[in-house]
N, C-alpha and C positions, 0 to 999 in steps of 0.2 A: 656594449651589451644592453639590450632593453630591459628595463626593470619592470616586472610584473608582480602582482600580489602572490602570495603562497597559495598555489592552487593544488596542493596535496590534501587529500581528504583526511581529515583530523577524526581519529577514533581511537580509544584505548583497546579496541578489539582487532585493530588492523595491525599488522607488521608492516615494517618499512618496506614496500615493494614499489617499483616502477609504475605498475599497473593502476595504482591509486593515485598518480600525479596527472592532474588534469591539463597540465601544459601541452600535453600531446594533441590536443584538440585546437590548438592555436597554429598548428603546422600542418603541412601536407604530409600525410603519411608516407615514408619511404619504402621502397621495395627493392629486394635483390634481384640479380639477373635471373634467378628461377621463378620469378613472380610471387614469391613469398614476401609477406611484411617484414621489415626489419625487427629483430628481436628488441624489446622495449629499452633494454639497458643501453645498447649501441644508439637507439633513437635519442635518447636524453643525453648521451655523451656528445652527440653531433649538435644538439640544441645548446648545450653548455658552451661547445666549441664555435659556436655561431656559424655553423656550416649548413644550417636549415633555411637560410634567408630570414627575411624579416617575419615577425609574427603577424597573425591575421587579428589585430587588436579589436576590431569591430565586433570580434566574438566574445570578448573579455567579460562584459556584463552578464551575457548569457551563461557562460561557463561558470561564473560565480554563482549564478542562481541555481545551477545545476549542482554545483559543490554543496551549496546549503541544502537542497533537497535530499542528496545522498547521505549527508551527516545526520540529518534529521531521521532518515530511515533506519540508520544504524543505531541512533540514540534511542529509537522507539522499539528497537528489538528486531529489526529487519535481518534476514540471514546475509552472510557475506557472499554465499554464491548468487543470490538475487542482485546484490550490488554489481558483481562482476558480469552478470547477464546484462544489466542496465549499460555498463560501460562498454561492452562489445557491441550492443546495439547503437549506442551513441556514436562509436567510432564509424560504423557503417553510414550513419546519417551525415557526419561531417565529411566524410571521403566523397560523398554525392555531390557536396558543394564545393570541392576543391577548385573546379575549373568553371564555376559559376559565379553569379552574382553573391555577394557576402550575405551569410546567414547572420541575423543579430536577434537580440531580445525583441526588438520592435517589430520586426517581420517575421517571427517565429511561427505564428499560425499559418500564414501564407506559405512559409518554407516547408512546414510540415506537410501540408496538403500537396505541395509540388513533389515532394519525396515520395509520398504514398501513391500518387499518380504514377511515378516512375516505377514502383513496385508493382503496381497493378499491370502496367504494360509489359513489364519483363516476365512476370508470372504467367501471362496469357499468350507469350510467344509460343511458336511450335518449338519442341525440344528444348524448352526452357530449363536451365539449371536451378531456377528459383521455385520452389514449390509453392502453391497458392497458400498452403497452411503457414509456411515459414514467413511469407510476405505479411499475412495478417498478424502473425506473432510479433514481428518487428514493429508494426504500426501499433499494435496494442500497447507494447512496452512504452513506446515514445509518447503515446497519447496519455498513459498514466503520468509520465514525468513532466510533460509539457502542460498537461492539464492542471497540475497542482501548482506549477510555476505560474501560469497565468490566470489561477484561480477560476477555472471554468468549471461549472457545476457537473456532476456525473451525468445528469438527464440530457445534457447536450454535448457530451464528451466529443473529443476531436475524431476518435476513430469512426464515429457514426456519419461524419461528414465526407468520408471517403467512398471509393467505389469497391474496396476490397471487402469480400464476403467472409464471413465466418465459415470455416470449414469443419463440418462434423467428421470425425474419424470413427471408423468402424471398431467395435470391442474384438479384441483378440483372445483366443484361448490362453490361459494362464497355466504354468506349471505349479507344483506343489510348492516350490520355493518361492514363486512369486505370490502365490495365494496367501503364504504365511506372512510375506512382506506387506501386502494389502491389509491383513489383520492387524499387524503391528502399526500401520500407518493410521488405520481407523481408530485404535485404541489411543494413540498418541493425540489424534484429533479431538476424540471425546474428552480427553484429560484436559487439553487446551480450551475447549469450549466451557467446561466445568469451572476451570480456574478463572475464565474470563467473566463468567456470571457471578462468581463468588467475590471477584475484585471490584467489579462495577456496583458499589453499594450506594444507596440513596444518601448516605453521608458524604461519600467522596464526590458524588455528583453536585452536591451543594457546596462542597468545601473548597479549599484553595488548590489551584492549578499550577503546574501538572501534578498528577499523582501516580503512583506506581502500582502494578499488579504482579504478585509472584507468579510465575509460570513454571510448572514442572516439565523436564525434558526426558528423553529415553533412558538416561543415565540416572534418573531418579534425583538429578540435581534441581535446584531451584534458580531460575533466572527472573529478571524483572523487566516488564514492558512498561514504558512511560506513555501515558495518555495525556494529551493536551489539545488546545485548540490551534488555530491558525497562528496566533501571536507567537507560538513556540517556534515559528519559522522566521520571526522578524529578523532582517538583516542588521538591526541595531541590538540583537539580543545580548551582545558583549557588554553592552553598557550596564547590565544588571550586576556585573561583578566589579564595577568601578565604584570608588567612594563618591558619595553625593556631592562632597565639597569640591572635587576636581571637575565635575561636570559644568558644562555651559547651560544657560537657561533653556536653549533649545534641545540639548540632550536630556535635561531633566523632563521637559515635556514629553519626550520620546519615551522615556522610562515609565512615566505617568501613563501614557497611552498603552504601553505593553502590559503594565501591572493591572490595569483596571479589570479586564475580563478574567484575570487570574484570582481575584480576591473573593472570599466566600460570599455567597449570596443567599438571599431569603426566598427567591423565585427564580426559575430559570426562563420565565416568559421574557421574550426579548433578547435572549442570549443565545449562543450556538450550543449550549450544553444538551439540547435536545439530541446532538450526535451521541452522547454517551448513553442516553436512554435507547436510542434507536439500536446502537452496537449491541448493548445487552439482550434487547428483544430478539435481534436476529440470532444471537447465540442460542437463546432459550428456544426459539423455533426450531433450529436444527437439531437440538437435543430432544425436542418433542417429537420430531420426525423419526428419529432413531429408536425412541422408546416405543411409540405407538405402531410403526410401520405404515402409517397413513400416507397417502400421496399429498403433494403440496396444496393442490386445489381443495381437497377435502379439509386439510388442516386450517387453510386460510378462511375457509367458509364458517369455521365454528365461531360461535358467539360467546361473549364472556358473560355466562350465567351461571347458576348454581349447578355444580356436578353432583351426581348421586353415585356414591362409591358402593359397590357390591363385592364382598370377598369372593374370590374364585381361585382357590388353591394358593399358589405362591403369587398370584397377581390380584389386581383390582379390575373389575369390570366397571367402567364409567359410562353413564348414561346422560344425555343431554338433549333437550327438546329442540328440534328444528322446524320453524314454521313453514318452510317452503315444502317439506315433506309431509308436514301435519303428522309427526310422530317423533319417535326417540331415536337418536343416533348413539350407538356404543362403540367404544374401543377399550382395549385392554393396555395395563401398564404393570411393571413390576411394582411391588408393594414399597420398595425402597425409593421409588421415584415420586411417591405422593407427596412428601414434604417439599420437594423441589417444585412440583407444579403448583402447590398451594402459595409457596413463597413467590412465584412468578406472578400468579394473579395479585398477590398484595402489591408487588412492585408496580405492575401495570396500574392498579388503582391509585397509586401515589401521585401518579403523573396524568391520568385520564380517567377521573372519577365518573 
């Protein structure tokens, strides 16, 4: 039997299920006579009985990186359904290369583009069973996974290097039940944004990393989301739990390198902590859009100058001068939102005076 590292996704949130064992990506997925993929439990029994042939060990480094990515997503509060969606899409990706040249971490970018070209060709064939929207969805999920593994900036993400177009879907009429569900989802989204803004404080941005943010859910229970930087994904993260005396000099250097960006700082200049500032500002921006009803382009064009508040019943009418229009721009907010917008302006002033 070939010995391989433990490829099961480790998380307290997961129950022991075969679907979270990434060993399946080392072998060609078997199918039954009716064309359906073999049940995962039988699949792993065949692996353990060495009935699947030799594993594709050239994939091992890539699969370990995928395992680390998925565990980090779970640790950071990602949903289990999202992880399962990633796994299903990854299975299709590896199936594509079963009878082709081996896919590895080193040739991952080229392999991704080859797979996406295959999706493009299939989705554009006459009477194709693969919808263009599905093809784009598969490619987008893989782009998110592989982009983080390869540390590719979002501005040049992998999906933008393919010929797969984003497919706009038409809005459909909704029932009362669906409309109620949409309202509940919107409320939950609003609570999440408020929790995010409240949790990303100036003190935490300058403080030790990672830090946790309490997030409410539909059942009025509080979960925690962990925020950190790229070092949180380090392959040598397990060294932090080992006593210093038992480490080699090289391992101590690795620990020092991991800890450096986590220590409290006096300035975020030259660090990656601008990520936290950007994340909070994005959340604030979405709250502002919801509160004012302004469109995105209008809101983005607003300048950070003194706002004039005028009481208007249960609302505040806010006026601000806009040079291009040579006049005042006004919008309305609920009175309860005024402290939030003033706190937002103070937060921005702390980092962009």
